[in-house]
N, C-alpha and C positions, 0 to 999 in steps of 0.2 A: 504493499500499499505507500501512498503518498507520505503518511506520517513514519513509517518505519522507513523509508528511506531518507528521510530529513535527518532520524537519529541515527543511523548508519554512515552517514555523511559529517554528523558532528561528532561520533565517537570514534574516527578510523584516525584521527591525527589529534588526540587527546582530548576526550570528551570533557574533561573537567575545566578545562579553558573556554570551551566555545559558549558564545552569547546563546542563553536560551531565545532571545529576541531572533534569532535566525528561522526560528517557528513561524511560518506565516499561515494564516487561514485568510482565504479570500483575498490574498495578496499586502493584507494588513499584518505588522508583527504581532505577535501574540505574547503578551507580557504578563498574563495571568497565572493561576497555581496550576500545575502539572501534576495530576495523581497517576502514577505508574504502577501497574498490577502485575507487571509480566517480570519473569525471572532476571535479576540484574545481571548475571553471567552472558546472558542472550543481548542485553542492552549494550554491554560494554565489551560485545563480541570476543567473550571468552579469553580476555586478556590473561587472566590468573587462573586459566584450565575451567572447565565445566563443573556446575552443582551438579552433583547427581540426584535424581528423582527416581521413584517408583511412578510406573505407568500404568494404565488398565486395558484391558480387552472387553467388550461387550459381545456378546454373542446371543440374539435373539432366536427363539424358537416358539411356533404357535400350535396349540393344540385343539383338538376337536373334542373340547369338552367345557363345559361352565367356569370351572375353577380348577387350577392345579395345584396352588399350595393351599395351606391352611391360613393364610394371611397375607399380607401384602409384601413383607420381606423376610426372608428367612436367610442367617447367617451360619457359614460353615468356618469351622476354625482348623480342623485339623484332616477330617475324613474325604475330601474332595481335593481337586485342585482347583476350584474354583472358591470365592470367598465369600460368594453372596447371591443370592437368585431374589430378583423382584418381578411381580406380577401385578402388571399396571392397573388391571380391571379393579384389584381391591381399592386403590387409590384414589379411581376417578368414578367408583361406583357405576360402571358401564355394566349394562345387560347384554347378554348374547349366548351363541351357541360355542363361540371360540375362546379362545384367549390366549395371550402372548405372554412370555416371561422373557427376562434378561439376565443371563449369567454373568458374573464380574470376573475377570480373570486377573491375577496381578502379573504385571511384566516389566522387565528393566526398562528402563527410560533411555531411549537410542540417539535423542535428538529432535530438534523440532520440525522436520521434514517429514519425519515418519510417523510420532505421536505426540501425546499431550501429557506434559508434566501433572502428575496428581500429588504426590506425596514427598515432601523432601526427606532425604536419608539424612537423619542429624546425627552427627557424631565430632569429635572436637576437631579433627582434619577438617571437614564440610563446613563447620561455623567458623572456623578463623578464616577460609577462605570466601565465605559470605561476607564477612566483616569487612574484608579487604574492597569488596566490590560497593558494600555500603558505605564506608568512608569516600568513596569517589562521589557520591551523591551530595555528600556534605556541602561540597564547592557549588553545587546547583542551586542557585535561588529558585524560592516557589517550586520547587520540585519534590513529591512526595511519595516515598515508595511505600506502598500500602498493599495488604491481602498476603494470601498464603505463598505465593510465587515472591514478589518483591521482598517480603521480609523471611522467607525460606523457614518457614514454620507451618506447622498444621495447626489448623482452628476448628474447635467444636462449632459445629453450626448455628447452636444455641446462642452463642456468643457474637455470631458476624454482624449481625442487624445493629446490635448495641454498641458495638465496635466502630462500625462504620459511621453512625450519628456523631460519635464521640470524635471519631477524627474529623469529619466534617465541623463540629464545633471549633476544633483546636487551628484548623486550617484558616477557619472564618476569622478568628481572635486574631492569628497571625498577620492576615491581611489586613485587618483594622489597626493593629497596633503594631507595625513593623518595627520598632524601636524600642519595645517594651523589654526590658532586661528578663521578666519572670514570663515571658511569653511561652504557653505549654508546649510541650514538643507534641508534633503533630505526625509522630508515627503510630503505629497500633497498640491497642492496650488489650486486645482480646487475650482472653485467658485460653493458654496453647492447651491441646490436648496431653494428657498424661500417658 
């Protein structure tokens, strides 16, 4: 996309020194806040190496029966090579003679051209690498890396909406009070999963 190419150009030759005013929308320089939710290693062209993730593969199957599962989702821990089956009909309360399920298989993440990164693989080495990328964003004014990919963390879904609202309040405060010495940090405060 056009936005991706702008960022690629910015970060090919020292991203932290590139002016964010180089971003234009309809020909006008954009100076507002940028909330980035993608992986920081991809943003900075993997200059410190890739951050590893776990990915997923989803396989769908339709059955000629009213329901296949006893409830909407069944999790599997050890007995199968898939981790979860979801039957959407339970969630949507649809009626009909057929049903579709989705099996979820864990996969290694091999890069953005082939898969979606779902879960950060958190250990000391990966956390240190992530922190190197995060420190590069400190030099970017009005730049907010937020969310599970940009923060290289897993978030419990019940906390994500609350966290997004809190982050937006911190960003708005920082915009209204740019010189405030006690401006709240605009990074996420969501409770990570244990």
